[in-house]
All heavy atoms as an XYZ file, in Angstrom:
936
protein
N     -23.576      5.677     39.507
C     -22.423      5.006     38.930
C     -22.849      3.659     38.359
O     -23.679      2.977     38.943
C     -21.343      4.777     39.974
C     -20.694      6.038     40.456
C     -19.592      5.693     41.426
C     -18.900      6.944     41.893
N     -17.830      6.648     42.825
N     -22.220      3.300     37.249
C     -22.506      2.004     36.659
C     -21.779      0.920     37.442
O     -20.649      1.108     37.886
C     -22.022      1.943     35.213
C     -22.837      2.770     34.264
C     -22.346      2.543     32.852
C     -23.148      3.331     31.854
N     -22.683      3.101     30.484
N     -22.458     -0.185     37.586
C     -21.816     -1.313     38.249
C     -20.953     -2.033     37.233
O     -21.366     -2.248     36.093
C     -22.871     -2.272     38.806
C     -23.630     -1.690     39.977
C     -24.593     -2.698     40.565
O     -24.304     -3.911     40.499
O     -25.624     -2.268     41.080
N     -19.767     -2.402     37.648
C     -18.869     -3.114     36.745
C     -19.313     -4.561     36.634
O     -19.597     -5.213     37.631
C     -17.431     -3.052     37.240
C     -16.834     -1.679     37.140
C     -15.373     -1.709     37.501
C     -14.761     -0.328     37.350
N     -13.334     -0.337     37.625
N     -19.373     -5.036     35.402
C     -19.726     -6.430     35.169
C     -18.490     -7.280     35.412
O     -17.372     -6.901     35.072
C     -20.195     -6.637     33.729
C     -21.492     -5.933     33.421
C     -21.908     -6.204     31.996
C     -23.174     -5.450     31.653
N     -23.572     -5.677     30.256
N     -18.713     -8.409     36.007
C     -17.600     -9.315     36.251
C     -17.274    -10.027     34.953
O     -18.127    -10.663     34.340
C     -17.970    -10.331     37.333
C     -16.789    -11.105     37.818
C     -17.126    -11.950     39.023
O     -17.824    -11.454     39.921
O     -16.694    -13.098     39.035
N     -16.045     -9.879     34.494
C     -15.631    -10.484     33.233
C     -14.693    -11.639     33.499
O     -13.892    -11.614     34.430
C     -14.917     -9.463     32.360
C     -15.813     -8.346     31.912
C     -15.053     -7.436     30.990
N     -15.898     -6.336     30.565
C     -15.535     -5.414     29.726
N     -14.330     -5.447     29.206
N     -16.357     -4.454     29.386
N     -14.787    -12.629     32.632
C     -13.856    -13.750     32.718
C     -12.549    -13.319     32.069
O     -12.548    -12.593     31.082
C     -14.443    -14.961     32.000
C     -15.694    -15.464     32.681
C     -16.282    -16.633     31.959
C     -17.576    -17.031     32.665
N     -18.287    -18.059     31.956
N     -11.435    -13.759     32.616
C     -10.149    -13.340     32.051
C      -9.956    -13.885     30.637
O     -10.351    -15.010     30.329
C      -9.121    -13.932     33.013
C      -9.833    -14.984     33.758
C     -11.284    -14.621     33.757
N      -9.373    -13.045     29.791
C      -9.082    -13.462     28.426
C      -7.701    -14.093     28.381
O      -6.855    -13.830     29.228
C      -9.082    -12.264     27.481
C     -10.406    -11.570     27.392
C     -10.365    -10.452     26.400
N      -9.237     -9.562     26.650
C      -8.975     -8.474     25.956
N      -9.741     -8.137     24.964
N      -7.945     -7.712     26.244
N      -7.487    -14.885     27.355
C      -6.156    -15.433     27.148
C      -5.242    -14.325     26.648
O      -5.684    -13.427     25.929
C      -6.204    -16.561     26.118
C      -6.876    -17.849     26.580
C      -6.944    -18.845     25.439
C      -6.133    -18.448     27.755
N      -3.982    -14.364     27.014
C      -3.063    -13.326     26.558
C      -2.808    -13.441     25.058
O      -2.824    -14.537     24.489
C      -1.789    -13.591     27.354
C      -1.886    -15.005     27.770
C      -3.347    -15.319     27.898
N      -2.544    -12.306     24.439
C      -2.221    -12.290     23.009
C      -0.758    -12.673     22.828
O       0.010    -12.759     23.796
C      -2.463    -10.896     22.438
O      -1.524     -9.989     22.987
N      -0.375    -12.874     21.580
C       1.025    -13.189     21.280
C       1.931    -12.049     21.750
O       3.032    -12.283     22.254
C       1.203    -13.446     19.786
N       1.468    -10.816     21.608
C       2.268     -9.671     22.057
C       2.429     -9.683     23.574
O       3.517     -9.408     24.089
C       1.644     -8.349     21.602
C       2.478     -7.159     21.976
C       3.658     -6.876     21.299
C       2.110     -6.330     23.031
C       4.447     -5.794     21.656
C       2.892     -5.241     23.386
C       4.053     -4.974     22.700
O       4.840     -3.909     23.054
N       1.356    -10.021     24.301
C       1.447    -10.109     25.766
C       2.504    -11.129     26.176
O       3.302    -10.883     27.086
C       0.110    -10.508     26.376
C      -1.000     -9.510     26.154
O      -2.116     -9.891     25.862
N      -0.700     -8.227     26.292
N       2.502    -12.269     25.510
C       3.474    -13.326     25.820
C       4.885    -12.846     25.475
O       5.835    -13.072     26.227
C       3.126    -14.632     25.071
C       4.208    -15.676     25.251
C       1.786    -15.170     25.563
N       5.018    -12.150     24.342
C       6.330    -11.615     23.943
C       6.868    -10.659     25.008
O       8.047    -10.720     25.367
C       6.210    -10.898     22.592
C       7.428    -10.139     22.208
N       8.587    -10.749     21.771
C       7.694     -8.806     22.221
C       9.501     -9.835     21.526
N       8.974     -8.643     21.797
N       6.023     -9.782     25.515
C       6.450     -8.823     26.547
C       6.902     -9.574     27.802
O       7.950     -9.260     28.377
C       5.323     -7.819     26.876
C       5.663     -6.996     28.104
C       5.048     -6.913     25.689
N       6.136    -10.574     28.216
C       6.508    -11.353     29.408
C       7.844    -12.062     29.198
O       8.704    -12.074     30.087
C       5.425    -12.391     29.721
C       4.130    -11.792     30.184
C       4.097    -11.738     31.668
C       2.716    -11.290     32.108
N       2.668    -11.001     33.499
N       8.009    -12.670     28.010
C       9.254    -13.393     27.716
C      10.440    -12.436     27.680
O      11.508    -12.744     28.218
C       9.132    -14.134     26.381
C       8.221    -15.328     26.422
S       7.936    -16.086     24.810
C       9.549    -16.195     24.111
N      10.265    -11.280     27.043
C      11.348    -10.303     26.935
C      11.734     -9.781     28.320
O      12.923     -9.634     28.621
C      10.924     -9.134     26.023
O      10.506     -9.662     24.763
C      12.050     -8.160     25.799
N      10.742     -9.517     29.160
C      11.016     -9.045     30.519
C      11.770    -10.108     31.318
O      12.719     -9.792     32.043
C       9.714     -8.668     31.219
N      11.362    -11.363     31.173
C      12.037    -12.452     31.888
C      13.477    -12.608     31.404
O      14.392    -12.825     32.220
C      11.265    -13.752     31.698
N      13.694    -12.492     30.094
C      15.056    -12.588     29.551
C      15.927    -11.453     30.091
O      17.082    -11.659     30.446
C      15.030    -12.530     28.021
C      14.483    -13.782     27.380
C      14.291    -13.629     25.871
O      14.720    -12.596     25.294
O      13.704    -14.531     25.269
N      15.361    -10.239     30.131
C      16.117     -9.088     30.631
C      16.483     -9.288     32.101
O      17.614     -9.052     32.503
C      15.319     -7.793     30.457
C      16.065     -6.603     30.977
C      16.032     -6.101     32.239
C      17.002     -5.803     30.264
N      16.868     -5.026     32.353
C      17.486     -4.821     31.157
C      17.477     -5.807     28.956
C      18.416     -3.867     30.777
C      18.403     -4.849     28.586
C      18.866     -3.895     29.483
N      15.506     -9.724     32.893
C      15.767     -9.935     34.323
C      16.818    -11.009     34.544
O      17.637    -10.911     35.454
C      14.477    -10.301     35.052
C      13.553     -9.117     35.223
C      12.272     -9.505     35.920
C      11.339     -8.312     36.016
N      10.050     -8.668     36.616
N      16.796    -12.053     33.692
C      17.802    -13.111     33.801
C      19.201    -12.616     33.471
O      20.178    -13.022     34.083
N      19.287    -11.707     32.486
C      20.584    -11.178     32.070
C      21.057    -10.040     32.986
O      22.247     -9.710     32.986
C      20.509    -10.673     30.628
N      20.141     -9.431     33.734
C      20.483     -8.307     34.611
C      19.918     -8.552     36.018
O      18.969     -7.898     36.442
C      19.927     -6.995     34.047
C      20.440     -6.675     32.697
N      19.855     -7.155     31.554
C      21.506     -5.936     32.296
C      20.525     -6.711     30.504
N      21.538     -5.983     30.925
N      20.513     -9.502     36.757
C      19.984     -9.829     38.088
C      20.131     -8.688     39.105
O      19.503     -8.712     40.150
C      20.805    -11.047     38.510
C      22.044    -10.994     37.693
C      21.683    -10.293     36.412
N      20.921     -7.662     38.756
C      21.102     -6.537     39.670
C      19.901     -5.603     39.695
O      19.864     -4.668     40.495
C      22.365     -5.754     39.299
C      22.337     -5.249     37.866
O      21.444     -5.655     37.093
O      23.221     -4.446     37.509
N      18.905     -5.849     38.835
C      17.693     -5.030     38.818
C      17.756     -3.847     37.866
O      16.856     -3.013     37.839
N      18.818     -3.789     37.058
C      18.952     -2.692     36.096
C      17.797     -2.739     35.090
O      17.382     -3.811     34.652
C      20.288     -2.830     35.354
C      20.526     -1.761     34.321
C      21.797     -2.022     33.518
O      22.543     -2.955     33.856
O      22.011     -1.291     32.553
N      17.272     -1.570     34.735
C      16.165     -1.474     33.782
C      16.698     -1.096     32.402
O      17.667     -0.349     32.305
C      15.154     -0.417     34.246
C      14.407     -0.793     35.498
C      13.471     -1.960     35.269
O      12.773     -2.017     34.275
N      13.470     -2.898     36.194
N      16.044     -1.582     31.347
C      16.475     -1.176     30.012
C      16.199      0.310     29.778
O      15.307      0.883     30.405
C      15.627     -2.035     29.064
C      14.527     -2.582     29.878
C      14.932     -2.521     31.309
N      16.969      0.907     28.877
C      16.777      2.328     28.580
C      15.372      2.542     28.016
O      14.952      1.861     27.086
C      17.810      2.806     27.567
C      17.745      4.294     27.317
C      18.806      4.770     26.353
O      19.864      4.127     26.238
O      18.559      5.793     25.704
N      14.626      3.442     28.620
C      13.263      3.715     28.180
C      12.233      2.820     28.859
O      11.047      3.012     28.669
N      12.666      1.840     29.585
C      11.746      0.961     30.301
C      11.540     -0.382     29.608
O      11.937     -0.580     28.458
N      10.915     -1.294     30.324
C      10.722     -2.662     29.834
C       9.780     -2.716     28.635
O      10.009     -3.482     27.696
C      10.196     -3.545     30.964
N       8.726     -1.906     28.653
C       7.769     -1.935     27.537
C       8.410     -1.435     26.243
O       8.189     -1.990     25.176
C       6.524     -1.098     27.861
C       5.647     -1.705     28.925
S       5.004     -3.328     28.494
C       3.887     -2.913     27.187
N       9.210     -0.392     26.332
C       9.883      0.120     25.142
C      10.862     -0.918     24.610
O      10.965     -1.125     23.403
C      10.614      1.423     25.471
C      11.231      2.081     24.266
C      11.813      3.432     24.607
C      12.373      4.083     23.347
N      12.931      5.405     23.638
N      11.556     -1.575     25.512
C      12.506     -2.623     25.128
C      11.779     -3.771     24.415
O      12.226     -4.244     23.377
C      13.235     -3.136     26.375
C      14.158     -4.273     26.123
N      15.337     -4.131     25.439
C      14.076     -5.592     26.461
C      15.938     -5.315     25.360
N      15.190     -6.200     25.983
N      10.638     -4.184     24.963
C       9.877     -5.285     24.365
C       9.270     -4.878     23.023
O       9.287     -5.654     22.059
C       8.780     -5.747     25.322
N       8.746     -3.670     22.949
C       8.112     -3.251     21.702
C       9.135     -3.088     20.582
O       8.820     -3.291     19.412
C       7.320     -1.957     21.899
O       8.178     -0.887     22.196
N      10.372     -2.741     20.921
C      11.415     -2.591     19.911
C      11.757     -3.935     19.259
O      12.093     -3.991     18.079
C      12.664     -1.973     20.528
N      11.652     -5.009     20.013
C      11.994     -6.322     19.462
C      10.788     -7.074     18.895
O      10.942     -8.156     18.322
C      12.683     -7.170     20.536
O      11.811     -7.394     21.624
N       9.582     -6.516     19.017
C       8.365     -7.185     18.529
C       8.400     -7.378     17.018
O       7.950     -8.401     16.502
C       7.135     -6.396     18.955
C       5.847     -6.894     18.379
C       5.030     -6.211     17.540
C       5.224     -8.165     18.595
N       3.931     -6.970     17.225
C       4.023     -8.177     17.854
C       5.564     -9.294     19.334
C       3.172     -9.273     17.837
C       4.703    -10.378     19.313
C       3.529    -10.366     18.576
N       8.933     -6.426     16.285
C       8.937     -6.509     14.817
C       9.694     -7.739     14.312
O       9.350     -8.281     13.254
C       9.535     -5.240     14.219
N      10.700     -8.206     15.061
C      11.481     -9.377     14.643
C      11.124    -10.643     15.417
O      11.769    -11.667     15.252
C      12.981     -9.108     14.821
C      13.536     -8.027     13.918
C      13.295     -6.638     14.468
O      13.210     -6.448     15.682
N      13.181     -5.672     13.588
N      10.091    -10.602     16.225
C       9.749    -11.741     17.073
C       9.117    -12.883     16.276
O       8.326    -12.652     15.365
C       8.764    -11.301     18.160
O       8.297    -12.413     18.886
N       9.438    -14.102     16.662
C       8.824    -15.270     16.017
C       7.338    -15.368     16.368
O       6.584    -16.051     15.684
C       9.555    -16.557     16.412
C       9.331    -16.979     17.844
C       8.282    -17.825     18.171
C      10.154    -16.527     18.852
C       8.065    -18.212     19.486
C       9.951    -16.907     20.165
C       8.908    -17.743     20.488
N       6.897    -14.672     17.412
C       5.483    -14.672     17.791
C       4.655    -13.712     16.939
O       3.436    -13.842     16.859
C       5.335    -14.282     19.261
C       5.803    -15.312     20.285
C       5.872    -14.686     21.670
C       4.899    -16.508     20.286
N       5.311    -12.747     16.296
C       4.619    -11.737     15.494
C       4.248    -12.320     14.129
O       5.125    -12.612     13.318
C       5.527    -10.518     15.323
C       4.857     -9.382     14.580
O       3.757     -9.516     14.074
N       5.550     -8.256     14.518
N       2.951    -12.470     13.838
C       2.545    -13.046     12.552
C       2.958    -12.209     11.344
O       3.044    -12.720     10.236
C       1.022    -13.117     12.639
C       0.636    -12.667     13.983
C       1.835    -12.159     14.691
N       3.266    -10.933     11.540
C       3.672    -10.070     10.428
C       5.186    -10.021     10.252
O       5.675     -9.362      9.340
C       3.132     -8.658     10.640
C       1.620     -8.602     10.608
C       1.121     -7.204     10.810
C      -0.399     -7.177     10.798
N      -0.914     -5.825     11.037
N       5.911    -10.715     11.099
C       7.368    -10.713     11.053
C       7.882    -11.723     10.033
O       7.269    -12.766      9.795
C       7.909    -11.068     12.433
O       9.288    -11.303     12.382
N       9.031    -11.400      9.422
C       9.665    -12.342      8.496
C      10.168    -13.578      9.232
O      10.294    -14.648      8.648
C      10.840    -11.677      7.776
C      10.370    -10.602      6.801
O       9.211    -10.679      6.343
O      11.168     -9.693      6.502
N      10.456    -13.440     10.516
C      10.963    -14.572     11.293
C       9.850    -15.315     12.044
O      10.133    -16.096     12.948
C      12.032    -14.085     12.277
O      11.490    -13.125     13.149
N       8.592    -15.077     11.663
C       7.463    -15.746     12.328
C       7.559    -17.258     12.116
O       7.767    -17.728     11.010
C       6.142    -15.234     11.780
C       4.942    -15.919     12.361
N       4.601    -15.814     13.690
C       4.004    -16.734     11.800
C       3.511    -16.523     13.918
N       3.127    -17.081     12.788
N       7.431    -17.993     13.194
C       7.465    -19.453     13.156
C       6.170    -19.943     13.803
O       6.040    -19.952     15.027
C       8.690    -19.959     13.920
C       8.845    -21.475     13.853
O       7.901    -22.170     13.437
O       9.939    -21.954     14.232
N       5.214    -20.337     12.968
C       3.879    -20.727     13.451
C       3.949    -21.879     14.445
O       3.305    -21.843     15.494
C       2.978    -21.097     12.272
C       1.555    -21.420     12.668
C       0.801    -20.223     13.224
O       1.037    -19.100     12.770
O      -0.032    -20.431     14.134
N       4.742    -22.898     14.135
C       4.833    -24.068     15.018
C       5.407    -23.681     16.387
O       4.872    -24.063     17.429
C       5.682    -25.152     14.372
N       6.493    -22.916     16.364
C       7.128    -22.500     17.615
C       6.205    -21.562     18.394
O       6.070    -21.691     19.613
C       8.455    -21.806     17.312
C       9.266    -21.471     18.540
C      10.613    -20.884     18.161
C      11.421    -20.527     19.388
N      12.709    -19.902     19.026
N       5.544    -20.646     17.689
C       4.632    -19.709     18.345
C       3.474    -20.460     19.005
O       3.103    -20.168     20.139
C       4.101    -18.686     17.343
N       2.916    -21.437     18.300
C       1.814    -22.233     18.847
C       2.261    -22.988     20.087
O       1.554    -23.042     21.089
C       1.276    -23.207     17.782
O       0.873    -22.455     16.642
C       0.117    -24.021     18.303
N       3.463    -23.561     20.029
C       3.997    -24.324     21.163
C       4.221    -23.410     22.371
O       3.853    -23.753     23.495
C       5.298    -25.020     20.743
C       5.847    -25.977     21.761
C       7.049    -26.773     21.255
N       8.188    -25.926     20.931
C       8.632    -25.660     19.701
N       8.037    -26.187     18.653
N       9.682    -24.886     19.499
N       4.798    -22.236     22.146
C       5.074    -21.309     23.245
C       3.766    -20.794     23.844
O       3.618    -20.716     25.065
C       5.960    -20.133     22.756
C       6.011    -19.024     23.779
C       7.357    -20.629     22.452
N       2.804    -20.453     22.984
C       1.509    -19.965     23.480
C       0.808    -21.052     24.294
O       0.223    -20.767     25.337
C       0.616    -19.516     22.316
C       1.123    -18.282     21.592
S       1.129    -16.794     22.583
C      -0.618    -16.485     22.714
N       0.854    -22.300     23.828
C       0.229    -23.403     24.558
C       0.903    -23.600     25.913
O       0.232    -23.813     26.930
C       0.298    -24.681     23.736
N       2.222    -23.510     25.933
C       2.965    -23.670     27.188
C       2.631    -22.532     28.153
O       2.412    -22.751     29.337
C       4.473    -23.687     26.906
C       5.327    -23.895     28.137
C       5.146    -25.255     28.781
O       4.853    -26.241     28.081
O       5.286    -25.320     30.020
N       2.569    -21.325     27.626
C       2.271    -20.168     28.465
C       0.852    -20.243     29.028
O       0.598    -19.856     30.152
C       2.449    -18.879     27.666
C       2.273    -17.654     28.508
C       3.319    -17.166     29.293
C       1.058    -16.994     28.565
C       3.143    -16.046     30.086
C       0.877    -15.880     29.361
C       1.930    -15.415     30.116
O       1.751    -14.317     30.916
N      -0.085    -20.758     28.234
C      -1.490    -20.814     28.641
C      -1.855    -22.102     29.365
O      -3.021    -22.337     29.644
C      -2.395    -20.634     27.421
C      -2.276    -19.258     26.835
O      -2.133    -18.286     27.550
N      -2.313    -19.167     25.525
N      -0.853    -22.913     29.672
C      -1.118    -24.163     30.380
C      -1.793    -23.847     31.705
O      -1.382    -22.951     32.422
C       0.181    -24.920     30.633
C      -0.021    -26.342     31.118
C       1.309    -27.024     31.352
C       1.771    -27.590     30.030
N       2.986    -28.411     30.159
N      -2.840    -24.581     32.012
C      -3.583    -24.341     33.242
C      -4.693    -23.324     33.069
O      -5.448    -23.061     33.982
N      -4.788    -22.760     31.891
C      -5.840    -21.784     31.615
C      -6.792    -22.336     30.557
O      -7.400    -21.594     29.818
C      -5.221    -20.473     31.117
C      -4.270    -19.844     32.107
C      -3.634    -18.600     31.538
C      -2.587    -18.068     32.510
N      -1.894    -16.912     31.972
N      -6.909    -23.667     30.490
C      -7.722    -24.311     29.452
C      -9.184    -23.888     29.532
O      -9.855    -23.740     28.537
C      -7.629    -25.841     29.520
C      -6.299    -26.396     29.046
C      -5.240    -26.399     30.141
O      -5.586    -26.247     31.328
O      -4.065    -26.539     29.800
N      -9.708    -23.692     30.747
C     -11.111    -23.302     30.899
C     -11.396    -21.984     30.206
O     -12.360    -21.833     29.488
N     -10.510    -21.039     30.396
C     -10.698    -19.734     29.745
C     -10.543    -19.868     28.239
O     -11.242    -19.231     27.476
C      -9.686    -18.719     30.285
N      -9.626    -20.757     27.812
C      -9.400    -20.932     26.378
C     -10.613    -21.541     25.697
O     -11.055    -21.068     24.663
C      -8.176    -21.819     26.147
N     -11.179    -22.585     26.294
C     -12.313    -23.238     25.649
C     -13.529    -22.322     25.634
O     -14.270    -22.281     24.665
C     -12.644    -24.547     26.352
O     -13.005    -24.309     27.692
N     -13.704    -21.537     26.699
C     -14.830    -20.603     26.723
C     -14.625    -19.492     25.711
O     -15.550    -19.074     25.043
C     -14.982    -20.003     28.124
C     -15.507    -20.996     29.134
C     -15.529    -20.402     30.531
O     -15.469    -19.166     30.657
O     -15.611    -21.175     31.483
N     -13.375    -19.041     25.581
C     -13.096    -17.957     24.651
C     -13.290    -18.431     23.221
O     -13.819    -17.711     22.392
C     -11.672    -17.453     24.841
C     -11.356    -16.199     24.035
C      -9.988    -15.638     24.368
O      -9.244    -16.204     25.151
N      -9.654    -14.533     23.762
N     -12.867    -19.645     22.910
C     -13.031    -20.175     21.565
C     -14.490    -20.468     21.267
O     -14.958    -20.292     20.149
C     -12.191    -21.440     21.392
C     -10.686    -21.151     21.403
C      -9.857    -22.414     21.504
O     -10.447    -23.506     21.501
O      -8.633    -22.304     21.591
N     -15.227    -20.935     22.274
C     -16.623    -21.311     22.061
C     -17.525    -20.085     21.926
O     -18.534    -20.132     21.251
C     -17.109    -22.176     23.214
N     -17.133    -18.998     22.564
C     -17.952    -17.799     22.522
C     -17.581    -16.975     21.298
O     -16.437    -16.582     21.151
C     -17.706    -16.934     23.779
O     -17.894    -17.749     24.926
C     -18.636    -15.745     23.811
N     -18.537    -16.745     20.402
C     -18.216    -15.908     19.249
C     -17.958    -14.482     19.700
O     -18.485    -14.034     20.710
C     -19.480    -15.995     18.382
C     -20.567    -16.408     19.311
C     -19.915    -17.189     20.415
N     -17.107    -13.803     18.945
C     -16.800    -12.433     19.346
C     -18.056    -11.585     19.248
O     -18.825    -11.698     18.309
C     -15.697    -11.848     18.456
O     -16.150    -11.791     17.128
N     -18.224    -10.769     20.265
C     -19.417     -9.932     20.310
C     -19.058     -8.558     19.779
O     -18.156     -7.909     20.271
C     -19.920     -9.809     21.753
C     -20.366    -11.117     22.332
C     -20.791    -10.920     23.776
C     -21.161    -12.244     24.416
N     -21.512    -12.084     25.820
N     -19.754     -8.154     18.754
C     -19.543     -6.818     18.229
C     -20.545     -5.900     18.903
O     -21.702     -6.248     19.065
C     -19.734     -6.789     16.719
C     -18.657     -7.552     15.987
C     -18.788     -7.381     14.501
C     -17.677     -8.132     13.798
N     -17.768     -7.986     12.359
N     -20.071     -4.760     19.287
C     -20.956     -3.807     19.935
C     -21.902     -3.213     18.900
O     -21.492     -2.829     17.813
C     -20.166     -2.689     20.596
C     -19.356     -3.177     21.762
C     -18.684     -2.019     22.432
N     -17.897     -2.512     23.562
C     -17.181     -1.737     24.319
N     -17.124     -0.451     24.093
N     -16.505     -2.246     25.319
N     -23.142     -3.142     19.294
C     -24.125     -2.534     18.416
C     -24.064     -1.023     18.593
O     -23.869     -0.517     19.688
C     -25.535     -3.025     18.756
C     -25.730     -4.493     18.487
C     -27.147     -4.900     18.830
C     -27.350     -6.376     18.587
N     -28.703     -6.794     18.960
N     -24.232     -0.341     17.481
C     -24.276      1.109     17.562
C     -25.602      1.503     18.187
O     -26.632      0.922     17.874
C     -24.158      1.730     16.169
C     -22.802      1.538     15.549
C     -22.739      2.227     14.211
C     -21.380      2.025     13.580
N     -21.298      2.653     12.257
N     -25.579      2.477     19.069
C     -26.850      2.891     19.678
C     -27.761      3.495     18.609
O     -27.308      4.187     17.696
C     -26.450      3.938     20.714
C     -25.075      4.362     20.334
C     -24.461      3.234     19.565
N     -29.012      3.181     18.739
C     -29.961      3.711     17.777
C     -30.137      5.194     18.025
O     -30.105      5.667     19.154
C     -31.306      2.995     17.919
C     -31.244      1.538     17.533
C     -32.594      0.856     17.659
O     -33.622      1.561     17.620
O     -32.604     -0.361     17.789
N     -30.328      5.920     16.929
C     -30.517      7.360     17.050
C     -31.843      7.625     17.753
O     -32.849      6.978     17.470
C     -30.512      8.006     15.673
N     -31.809      8.547     18.682
C     -33.045      8.859     19.393
C     -33.967      9.634     18.452
O     -33.507     10.411     17.616
C     -32.759      9.679     20.643
O     -32.117     10.877     20.275
N     -35.247      9.416     18.567
C     -36.164     10.126     17.687
C     -36.084     11.627     17.951
O     -35.919     12.069     19.086
C     -37.535      9.570     18.050
C     -37.362      8.894     19.358
C     -35.921      8.531     19.489
N     -36.170     12.385     16.889
C     -36.074     13.842     17.010
C     -37.368     14.365     17.602
O     -38.462     13.998     17.193
C     -35.834     14.477     15.620
C     -35.773     15.994     15.723
C     -34.577     13.927     15.000
N     -37.190     15.207     18.612
C     -38.369     15.782     19.238
C     -38.987     16.788     18.282
O     -38.304     17.386     17.447
C     -37.986     16.460     20.548
C     -37.489     15.485     21.584
C     -37.119     16.184     22.873
O     -37.541     17.334     23.068
O     -36.413     15.561     23.662
N     -40.269     16.983     18.395
C     -40.950     17.883     17.474
C     -40.507     19.320     17.658
O     -40.409     20.074     16.707
C     -42.462     17.747     17.645
C     -42.967     16.409     17.141
C     -44.471     16.299     17.235
O     -45.155     17.329     17.266
O     -44.953     15.160     17.275
N     -40.250     19.746     18.880
C     -39.805     21.106     19.127
C     -38.288     21.121     19.188
O     -37.695     20.628     20.121
C     -40.382     21.629     20.440
C     -41.880     21.802     20.427
C     -42.377     22.336     21.758
O     -41.610     23.052     22.436
O     -43.516     22.027     22.116
N     -37.665     21.680     18.153
C     -36.214     21.771     18.134
C     -35.784     23.162     18.541
O     -36.440     24.147     18.210
C     -35.684     21.456     16.741
C     -35.855     20.009     16.357
C     -35.186     19.691     15.026
O     -34.300     20.456     14.605
O     -35.560     18.693     14.433
N     -34.682     23.245     19.251
C     -34.148     24.539     19.636
C     -33.260     25.045     18.513
O     -32.651     24.271     17.801
C     -33.339     24.405     20.923
C     -34.174     23.997     22.098
C     -33.332     23.865     23.363
O     -32.212     24.412     23.396
O     -33.811     23.226     24.300
N     -33.185     26.370     18.368
C     -32.334     26.947     17.340
C     -30.879     26.836     17.761
O     -30.539     26.930     18.930
C     -32.681     28.418     17.125
C     -33.938     28.613     16.313
C     -34.102     30.071     15.914
O     -33.098     30.717     15.571
O     -35.244     30.536     15.951
N     -30.023     26.642     16.763
C     -28.592     26.568     17.031
C     -28.081     27.943     17.417
O     -28.548     28.954     16.912
C     -27.864     26.063     15.804
N     -27.121     27.979     18.320
C     -26.554     29.235     18.785
C     -25.103     29.290     18.353
O     -24.368     28.327     18.512
C     -26.643     29.339     20.329
C     -26.011     30.629     20.824
C     -28.082     29.231     20.779
N     -24.668     30.411     17.808
C     -23.288     30.580     17.386
C     -22.481     31.177     18.535
O     -22.881     32.171     19.140
C     -23.225     31.506     16.174
O     -21.872     31.819     15.908
N     -21.351     30.587     18.804
C     -20.471     31.090     19.856
C     -19.207     31.715     19.266
O     -18.243     31.973     19.965
C     -20.094     29.953     20.819
C     -21.274     29.465     21.618
C     -21.967     28.329     21.233
C     -21.682     30.153     22.741
C     -23.058     27.882     21.967
C     -22.771     29.720     23.483
C     -23.454     28.580     23.095
O     -24.526     28.149     23.824
N     -19.206     31.945     17.955
C     -18.016     32.491     17.304
C     -17.587     33.804     17.930
O     -16.388     34.051     18.110
C     -18.294     32.696     15.801
O     -18.756     31.469     15.258
C     -17.049     33.149     15.066
N     -18.523     34.663     18.264
C     -18.179     35.956     18.833
C     -17.438     35.834     20.160
O     -16.731     36.742     20.569
C     -19.448     36.818     19.013
C     -20.407     36.235     20.000
N     -21.225     35.164     19.707
C     -20.659     36.561     21.294
C     -21.954     34.873     20.784
N     -21.627     35.706     21.751
N     -17.561     34.719     20.815
C     -16.878     34.540     22.104
C     -15.422     34.159     21.928
O     -14.635     34.289     22.861
C     -17.598     33.466     22.929
C     -19.025     33.789     23.321
C     -19.643     32.603     24.043
C     -19.094     35.022     24.201
N     -15.047     33.666     20.751
C     -13.682     33.206     20.553
C     -12.811     34.243     19.875
O     -11.610     34.067     19.782
C     -13.654     31.916     19.719
O     -14.242     32.194     18.445
C     -14.402     30.805     20.409
N     -13.397     35.344     19.365
C     -12.614     36.372     18.710
C     -11.940     37.251     19.755
O     -12.535     37.571     20.784
C     -13.508     37.227     17.793
C     -14.154     36.469     16.644
C     -15.131     37.386     15.925
C     -13.119     35.944     15.690
N     -10.705     37.671     19.483
C     -10.029     38.535     20.456
C     -10.690     39.906     20.514
O     -11.158     40.428     19.514
C      -8.590     38.631     19.927
C      -8.701     38.292     18.496
C      -9.863     37.363     18.346
N     -10.746     40.499     21.702
C     -11.372     41.804     21.862
C     -10.360     42.931     21.699
O     -10.724     44.033     21.338
C     -12.027     41.917     23.246
O     -11.037     41.665     24.233
C     -13.165     40.929     23.379
N      -9.106     42.649     21.930
C      -8.060     43.663     21.767
C      -6.941     43.089     20.925
O      -6.691     41.874     20.962
C      -7.494     44.077     23.132
C      -8.470     44.803     24.005
C      -7.793     45.240     25.276
C      -8.785     46.000     26.143
N      -8.169     46.420     27.402
N      -6.306     43.942     20.204
C      -5.197     43.506     19.384
C      -3.974     43.244     20.283
O      -3.603     44.072     21.102
C      -4.846     44.564     18.345
C      -3.765     44.116     17.418
C      -3.576     45.107     16.310
N      -2.507     44.595     15.454
C      -2.002     45.257     14.452
N      -2.456     46.461     14.167
N      -1.043     44.755     13.726
N      -3.407     42.090     20.117
C      -2.232     41.723     20.915
C      -0.993     42.064     20.130
O      -0.838     41.672     18.986
C      -2.266     40.220     21.260
C      -3.543     39.890     22.010
C      -1.022     39.833     22.044
C      -3.784     38.415     22.182
N      -0.085     42.845     20.755
C       1.112     43.292     20.055
C       2.310     42.595     20.597
O       2.464     42.282     21.710
C       1.289     44.830     20.180
C       2.561     45.268     19.468
C       0.080     45.538     19.665
C-alpha cells in the first residue's frame, strides 16, 4: 500500500464558502432541523449561479466577495501565504516505458462476446 503524504490544508474556494454560508442561512431560518428538498448541497448549488461569490455570475461583487473570503479565512493566514507562495504544481505525465524487444501478439476476444444461441 502507498503511504499517504501529509498535505497542508488548502484555503476554501469561493464555492466552498458559498455552501457554508447557504447552509448557515438555512439552519438559521429552520431551527427545527428541517432539511431543504434534495439536501443542503442541492440547495446551495441551485443558488450558486446567482451568488455574488461566483465570478461568472451577473451579480458578482468582487469587493464584497474579497471581504467575505478574507473574513472566512481569518486565522488561516499561514495556509494562505504558503498557498500563494507555492506555485501550482502540474503533474507530469509518466514517460512511456521502452518497448521490449519481444512483443506478444494481440489476441482477439470477439468470439467470446458473440451470443451462442439465438434469444427469442
